[in-house]
Z-matrix of the N, CA and C atoms (Angstrom, degrees):
N
C 1 1.446
C 2 1.531 1 109.01
N 3 1.326 2 116.11 1 140.34
C 4 1.457 3 121.19 2 179.69
C 5 1.530 4 110.83 3 -63.05
N 6 1.335 5 115.93 4 150.29
C 7 1.466 6 121.81 5 178.77
C 8 1.524 7 107.97 6 -108.90
N 9 1.317 8 117.12 7 118.36
C 10 1.461 9 121.37 8 -179.72
C 11 1.518 10 110.18 9 -79.51
N 12 1.334 11 115.55 10 138.35
C 13 1.466 12 122.35 11 175.96
C 14 1.524 13 109.01 12 -107.65
N 15 1.321 14 115.29 13 127.96
C 16 1.461 15 122.59 14 -178.60
C 17 1.523 16 109.61 15 -110.28
N 18 1.336 17 115.55 16 151.59
C 19 1.462 18 119.46 17 175.45
C 20 1.524 19 109.59 18 -84.20
N 21 1.314 20 116.89 19 -177.34
C 22 1.471 21 121.49 20 -175.58
C 23 1.524 22 113.67 21 -63.52
N 24 1.346 23 116.96 22 -17.76
C 25 1.461 24 120.96 23 179.71
C 26 1.524 25 113.12 24 -99.22
N 27 1.337 26 116.92 25 3.94
C 28 1.459 27 120.60 26 178.57
C 29 1.517 28 114.51 27 87.84
N 30 1.332 29 117.66 28 12.22
C 31 1.462 30 121.21 29 178.77
C 32 1.527 31 110.12 30 -87.45
N 33 1.337 32 117.69 31 131.21
C 34 1.464 33 119.71 32 178.16
C 35 1.528 34 109.79 33 -72.09
N 36 1.316 35 116.99 34 125.80
C 37 1.465 36 122.20 35 -175.07
C 38 1.521 37 111.62 36 -114.49
N 39 1.315 38 117.53 37 -39.47
C 40 1.465 39 121.51 38 -173.89
C 41 1.524 40 108.55 39 -153.70
N 42 1.324 41 114.49 40 177.72
C 43 1.460 42 118.88 41 175.33
C 44 1.518 43 109.88 42 -147.90
N 45 1.329 44 114.59 43 150.23
C 46 1.457 45 121.73 44 175.71
C 47 1.522 46 106.10 45 -93.79
N 48 1.322 47 115.99 46 120.32
C 49 1.463 48 119.94 47 -178.09
C 50 1.523 49 110.17 48 -71.29
N 51 1.307 50 114.79 49 152.97
C 52 1.463 51 119.12 50 179.86
C 53 1.525 52 111.51 51 -91.69
N 54 1.332 53 116.38 52 19.44
C 55 1.458 54 119.06 53 178.39
C 56 1.527 55 110.67 54 -80.29
N 57 1.307 56 116.18 55 178.58
C 58 1.464 57 122.75 56 -176.23
C 59 1.525 58 112.92 57 -57.69
N 60 1.340 59 117.23 58 -35.54
C 61 1.463 60 120.96 59 -174.21
C 62 1.526 61 114.06 60 -91.79
N 63 1.317 62 119.21 61 -6.05
C 64 1.471 63 123.28 62 -179.33
C 65 1.525 64 111.75 63 50.79
N 66 1.335 65 115.64 64 50.39
C 67 1.462 66 120.48 65 177.72
C 68 1.517 67 110.49 66 -70.21
N 69 1.321 68 116.18 67 148.73
C 70 1.458 69 122.15 68 176.93
C 71 1.521 70 107.43 69 -106.61
N 72 1.323 71 115.56 70 119.27
C 73 1.461 72 122.86 71 -178.04
C 74 1.522 73 110.26 72 -111.34
N 75 1.325 74 116.22 73 143.47
C 76 1.454 75 120.57 74 166.34
C 77 1.527 76 106.17 75 -75.26
N 78 1.320 77 118.35 76 159.29
C 79 1.459 78 120.11 77 -179.59
C 80 1.526 79 111.87 78 -65.87
N 81 1.338 80 117.38 79 -15.09
C 82 1.461 81 121.38 80 176.39
C 83 1.527 82 111.07 81 -75.96
N 84 1.337 83 118.09 82 -6.56
C 85 1.455 84 122.37 83 175.94
C 86 1.513 85 115.23 84 101.29
N 87 1.318 86 117.83 85 1.63
C 88 1.459 87 121.37 86 -177.12
C 89 1.525 88 111.41 87 -93.71
N 90 1.338 89 116.31 88 128.64
C 91 1.466 90 121.19 89 175.93
C 92 1.522 91 108.47 90 -79.85
N 93 1.324 92 116.90 91 128.47
C 94 1.466 93 120.78 92 -177.68
C 95 1.523 94 112.59 93 -121.41
N 96 1.326 95 117.58 94 -19.81
C 97 1.467 96 120.17 95 -176.04
C 98 1.528 97 108.88 96 -158.86
N 99 1.325 98 115.17 97 178.99
C 100 1.462 99 120.49 98 176.63
C 101 1.522 100 109.41 99 -158.11
N 102 1.334 101 114.78 100 161.28
C 103 1.462 102 120.79 101 176.05
C 104 1.521 103 109.10 102 -91.90
N 105 1.320 104 115.97 103 138.48
C 106 1.459 105 122.51 104 176.19
C 107 1.527 106 106.45 105 -124.92
N 108 1.316 107 117.17 106 133.83
C 109 1.474 108 121.73 107 -176.86
C 110 1.524 109 111.84 108 55.44
N 111 1.308 110 116.52 109 33.71
C 112 1.459 111 125.36 110 175.45
C 113 1.520 112 115.51 111 67.35
N 114 1.337 113 119.59 112 -14.65
C 115 1.467 114 118.88 113 -176.90
C 116 1.523 115 114.42 114 -133.60
N 117 1.319 116 118.33 115 -22.92
C 118 1.464 117 119.99 116 -179.17
C 119 1.528 118 109.20 117 -83.72
N 120 1.331 119 116.53 118 135.19
C 121 1.462 120 121.34 119 -179.33
C 122 1.521 121 108.68 120 -109.41
N 123 1.333 122 114.86 121 122.18
C 124 1.464 123 121.96 122 178.45
C 125 1.513 124 109.51 123 -121.33
N 126 1.331 125 115.52 124 145.40
C 127 1.449 126 119.95 125 171.85
C 128 1.515 127 109.50 126 -73.68
N 129 1.313 128 116.44 127 158.19
C 130 1.461 129 121.06 128 175.26
C 131 1.530 130 109.00 129 -59.12
N 132 1.341 131 116.12 130 -27.08
C 133 1.467 132 121.44 131 179.20
C 134 1.533 133 112.71 132 -78.73
N 135 1.338 134 118.21 133 1.09
C 136 1.462 135 122.19 134 177.15
C 137 1.516 136 114.85 135 94.52
N 138 1.311 137 117.10 136 -7.06
C 139 1.466 138 121.16 137 -177.97
C 140 1.528 139 111.16 138 -73.61
N 141 1.317 140 116.93 139 132.74
C 142 1.465 141 121.64 140 174.85
C 143 1.523 142 107.75 141 -73.49
N 144 1.338 143 116.23 142 119.93
C 145 1.462 144 120.23 143 -176.45
C 146 1.523 145 113.21 144 -100.86
N 147 1.320 146 117.70 145 -40.16
C 148 1.462 147 119.26 146 -177.16
C 149 1.514 148 111.40 147 171.79
N 150 1.329 149 115.68 148 -149.45
C 151 1.464 150 122.40 149 -176.09
C 152 1.519 151 110.22 150 -136.44
N 153 1.326 152 115.48 151 149.80
C 154 1.458 153 122.53 152 174.80
C 155 1.519 154 106.50 153 -119.85
N 156 1.328 155 115.48 154 102.20
C 157 1.460 156 121.62 155 -174.19
C 158 1.528 157 109.58 156 -130.44
N 159 1.318 158 115.90 157 130.30
C 160 1.469 159 122.35 158 178.54
C 161 1.526 160 111.96 159 50.98
N 162 1.335 161 115.49 160 46.55
C 163 1.461 162 123.50 161 176.32
C 164 1.527 163 113.98 162 65.70
N 165 1.323 164 117.46 163 21.76
C 166 1.470 165 122.34 164 175.93
C 167 1.524 166 107.87 165 -126.65
N 168 1.332 167 115.96 166 135.52
C 169 1.459 168 122.02 167 175.78
C 170 1.524 169 107.74 168 -95.84
N 171 1.330 170 116.23 169 122.70
C 172 1.463 171 122.77 170 -179.74
C 173 1.522 172 109.46 171 -109.15
N 174 1.334 173 116.49 172 144.50
C 175 1.463 174 119.94 173 174.67
C 176 1.526 175 109.18 174 -82.70
N 177 1.326 176 116.81 175 -178.24
C 178 1.473 177 120.31 176 -175.87
C 179 1.526 178 113.03 177 -69.41
N 180 1.340 179 117.23 178 -12.07
C 181 1.467 180 121.33 179 176.72
C 182 1.525 181 112.40 180 -94.29
N 183 1.337 182 116.58 181 -0.28
C 184 1.459 183 120.45 182 179.79
C 185 1.517 184 114.17 183 86.02
N 186 1.333 185 117.20 184 11.09
C 187 1.465 186 120.83 185 178.65
C 188 1.524 187 110.01 186 -90.34
N 189 1.317 188 116.69 187 144.30
C 190 1.465 189 121.31 188 178.53
C 191 1.530 190 108.88 189 -71.58
N 192 1.319 191 116.37 190 131.73
C 193 1.461 192 119.88 191 -177.61
C 194 1.526 193 112.85 192 -131.02
N 195 1.326 194 117.87 193 -23.62
C 196 1.457 195 121.86 194 179.23
C 197 1.515 196 110.48 195 -140.89
N 198 1.330 197 114.98 196 153.68
C 199 1.459 198 119.96 197 -172.26
C 200 1.523 199 110.95 198 -141.27
N 201 1.315 200 116.20 199 155.29
C 202 1.460 201 120.74 200 169.70
C 203 1.531 202 106.90 201 -92.40
N 204 1.313 203 115.52 202 176.89
C 205 1.462 204 120.49 203 178.98
C 206 1.528 205 110.86 204 -56.67
N 207 1.321 206 116.80 205 -38.47
C 208 1.471 207 121.55 206 -176.10
C 209 1.519 208 113.99 207 -74.99
N 210 1.338 209 118.35 208 -22.18
C 211 1.465 210 120.50 209 -174.36
C 212 1.525 211 114.04 210 -112.76
N 213 1.320 212 117.74 211 -3.57
C 214 1.468 213 120.82 212 -176.00
C 215 1.531 214 110.38 213 -65.57
N 216 1.353 215 117.07 214 134.53
C 217 1.464 216 119.90 215 -177.90
C 218 1.532 217 114.00 216 -73.51
N 219 1.322 218 118.20 217 -11.50
C 220 1.471 219 121.78 218 179.33
C 221 1.518 220 109.00 219 -128.06
N 222 1.317 221 116.09 220 169.15
C 223 1.464 222 120.36 221 176.89
C 224 1.518 223 109.45 222 -61.95
N 225 1.305 224 116.40 223 137.97
C 226 1.468 225 121.23 224 -176.56
C 227 1.523 226 110.99 225 -89.66
N 228 1.328 227 114.90 226 135.86
C 229 1.457 228 121.44 227 176.00
C 230 1.525 229 109.36 228 -77.35
N 231 1.321 230 115.69 229 162.73
C 232 1.457 231 121.34 230 179.10
C 233 1.529 232 109.83 231 -68.00
N 234 1.321 233 115.74 232 141.40
C 235 1.468 234 120.87 233 178.87
C 236 1.523 235 110.32 234 -67.66
N 237 1.342 236 116.86 235 140.75
C 238 1.468 237 118.61 236 172.44
C 239 1.529 238 109.16 237 -76.20
N 240 1.304 239 115.65 238 170.27
C 241 1.464 240 119.69 239 175.36
C 242 1.521 241 108.03 240 -69.88
N 243 1.311 242 116.32 241 135.25
C 244 1.466 243 120.87 242 -179.69
C 245 1.523 244 109.29 243 -76.95
N 246 1.327 245 115.75 244 129.31
C 247 1.462 246 120.40 245 175.06
C 248 1.519 247 109.12 246 -73.04
N 249 1.316 248 115.41 247 161.72
C 250 1.462 249 120.41 248 176.86
C 251 1.523 250 108.61 249 -59.28
N 252 1.321 251 116.22 250 135.78
C 253 1.465 252 120.63 251 -179.09
C 254 1.525 253 110.42 252 -68.36
N 255 1.325 254 114.94 253 130.93
C 256 1.461 255 120.71 254 177.64
C 257 1.521 256 108.57 255 -81.48
N 258 1.343 257 116.79 256 153.78
C 259 1.468 258 118.49 257 178.75
C 260 1.521 259 110.94 258 -60.73
N 261 1.316 260 115.67 259 146.40
C 262 1.461 261 120.76 260 -179.83
C 263 1.519 262 108.70 261 -93.98
N 264 1.319 263 114.78 262 128.86
C 265 1.456 264 118.47 263 173.53
C 266 1.528 265 107.38 264 -67.53
N 267 1.292 266 116.82 265 161.13
C 268 1.457 267 120.23 266 179.75
C 269 1.523 268 109.51 267 -56.56
N 270 1.312 269 115.38 268 130.18
C 271 1.461 270 119.37 269 179.75
C 272 1.518 271 109.40 270 -67.47
N 273 1.306 272 115.84 271 136.97
C 274 1.462 273 121.55 272 179.32
C 275 1.528 274 109.13 273 -79.41
N 276 1.332 275 117.43 274 157.88
C 277 1.470 276 120.01 275 177.43
C 278 1.531 277 110.71 276 -57.84
N 279 1.317 278 115.63 277 141.38
C 280 1.466 279 120.69 278 -178.55
C 281 1.523 280 111.00 279 -71.13
N 282 1.326 281 114.86 280 137.58
C 283 1.461 282 119.87 281 173.21
C 284 1.524 283 108.42 282 -79.13
N 285 1.300 284 115.88 283 165.02
C 286 1.461 285 120.33 284 177.48
C 287 1.529 286 107.76 285 -69.07
N 288 1.322 287 117.45 286 129.77
C 289 1.462 288 118.52 287 -179.76
C 290 1.527 289 110.93 288 -69.48
N 291 1.326 290 116.57 289 148.92
C 292 1.461 291 118.36 290 175.48
C 293 1.524 292 109.14 291 -67.77
N 294 1.330 293 116.89 292 163.02
C 295 1.467 294 118.25 293 177.10
C 296 1.531 295 109.66 294 -57.95
N 297 1.304 296 116.00 295 142.52
C 298 1.458 297 119.17 296 -179.21
C 299 1.526 298 109.14 297 -65.45
N 300 1.338 299 116.88 298 123.03
C 301 1.465 300 119.87 299 -178.68
C 302 1.525 301 111.17 300 -80.56
N 303 1.300 302 114.78 301 174.74
C 304 1.460 303 120.01 302 170.86
C 305 1.526 304 105.06 303 -79.02
N 306 1.322 305 116.78 304 119.89
C 307 1.453 306 119.98 305 -176.90
C 308 1.519 307 110.36 306 -73.25
N 309 1.317 308 114.79 307 137.57
C 310 1.452 309 122.25 308 -173.71
C 311 1.525 310 110.78 309 -112.72
N 312 1.321 311 115.51 310 158.79
C 313 1.459 312 120.83 311 173.53
C 314 1.527 313 109.87 312 -84.43
N 315 1.335 314 116.83 313 -12.90
C 316 1.466 315 121.42 314 -179.34
C 317 1.529 316 110.07 315 -66.64
N 318 1.325 317 115.14 316 151.54
C 319 1.462 318 121.62 317 -178.55
C 320 1.522 319 109.41 318 -103.83
N 321 1.317 320 116.52 319 134.84
C 322 1.463 321 122.63 320 179.63
C 323 1.527 322 110.67 321 -64.95
N 324 1.328 323 116.06 322 148.17
C 325 1.466 324 120.68 323 177.30
C 326 1.530 325 111.54 324 -85.37
N 327 1.330 326 117.53 325 -9.84
C 328 1.466 327 121.22 326 179.69
C 329 1.531 328 108.74 327 -78.50
N 330 1.334 329 117.97 328 131.39
C 331 1.470 330 119.40 329 177.07
C 332 1.532 331 111.17 330 -62.54
N 333 1.323 332 116.81 331 143.59
C 334 1.460 333 121.91 332 -177.49
C 335 1.524 334 111.83 333 -57.21
N 336 1.324 335 117.69 334 -43.55
C 337 1.465 336 119.86 335 -178.20
C 338 1.526 337 110.77 336 -62.70
N 339 1.326 338 116.69 337 -43.05
C 340 1.473 339 120.97 338 178.02
C 341 1.533 340 110.06 339 -61.06
N 342 1.309 341 116.49 340 -41.42
C 343 1.466 342 121.74 341 178.31
C 344 1.527 343 110.82 342 -60.55
N 345 1.326 344 116.98 343 -48.62
C 346 1.458 345 120.65 344 -178.06
C 347 1.526 346 112.20 345 -67.50
N 348 1.322 347 116.97 346 -33.39
C 349 1.468 348 120.15 347 179.83
C 350 1.523 349 112.39 348 -66.24
N 351 1.322 350 117.66 349 -14.76
C 352 1.467 351 120.35 350 175.10
C 353 1.528 352 111.09 351 -64.83
N 354 1.317 353 117.57 352 -17.94
C 355 1.455 354 121.84 353 179.77
C 356 1.515 355 114.32 354 -95.53
N 357 1.316 356 116.24 355 -0.09
C 358 1.464 357 121.55 356 -176.75
C 359 1.528 358 111.36 357 -72.26
N 360 1.317 359 115.65 358 146.04
C 361 1.464 360 121.00 359 172.63
C 362 1.523 361 106.66 360 -95.84
N 363 1.301 362 115.25 361 124.39
C 364 1.461 363 119.46 362 177.85
C 365 1.518 364 108.78 363 -74.37
N 366 1.313 365 114.74 364 136.97
C 367 1.462 366 119.15 365 177.97
C 368 1.519 367 109.13 366 -69.35
N 369 1.297 368 115.62 367 141.82
C 370 1.459 369 120.38 368 176.18
C 371 1.518 370 106.80 369 -90.24
N 372 1.298 371 114.83 370 116.89
C 373 1.455 372 120.13 371 -178.68
C 374 1.524 373 108.99 372 -92.64
N 375 1.293 374 115.38 373 127.82
C 376 1.456 375 120.47 374 178.24
C 377 1.520 376 107.24 375 -101.35
N 378 1.310 377 115.94 376 120.43
C 379 1.459 378 119.96 377 179.69
C 380 1.520 379 109.71 378 -84.60
N 381 1.299 380 113.45 379 138.09
C 382 1.458 381 117.52 380 175.01
C 383 1.518 382 107.52 381 -80.96
N 384 1.294 383 115.42 382 139.07
C 385 1.458 384 118.78 383 178.69
C 386 1.520 385 108.49 384 -69.69
N 387 1.301 386 113.38 385 137.36
C 388 1.458 387 117.73 386 179.75
C 389 1.519 388 109.06 387 -70.40
N 390 1.295 389 114.00 388 138.02
C 391 1.464 390 118.76 389 178.90
C 392 1.521 391 108.40 390 -80.66
N 393 1.277 392 115.17 391 135.04
C 394 1.462 393 118.29 392 178.51
C 395 1.521 394 108.85 393 -79.54
N 396 1.301 395 113.67 394 141.37
C 397 1.462 396 118.88 395 -179.05
C 398 1.517 397 109.72 396 -75.13
N 399 1.300 398 116.77 397 140.14
C 400 1.463 399 121.19 398 179.88
C 401 1.497 400 110.78 399 -93.30
C-alpha cells in the first residue's frame, strides 16, 4: 500500500509508491524522487535530498520536513484523489549523499512540495524553427 507524505500542517502532498522502486509521486501524478536502500531519498534528477527514517522525511540538514499519518505533528487532512502517474524520465545517476547529519526534532521551514520539487527533471523543450515567410 502506498505511504502518504504530509507536510508540517497535515496536508497530503505526495506518496511513496509500493512498487519495486519506491518512487515518490506528487498527487498530480509526477514522480519527483525515490527511496534508495530503504532510507536515502534521491530526486529523479540524481540529487541527494535527504532521508526517510522511522516514518519521517528529513532534509539534508537533519530537519523534519515530511511525515506519515502516524508521525505528523498535526491532524492529517483527507488525501486527494491520486492523478494518473505520468511516465518517469530516465533517472539520473545518484550524487554522493551528504554526510548524515544529527537528526533533529525541529521542523524545516521549507514547504514539503518545494523540497520534493528539487528532485524533478525539467523537461527539455525543443523549439520549432520559425518558418520564413516567402
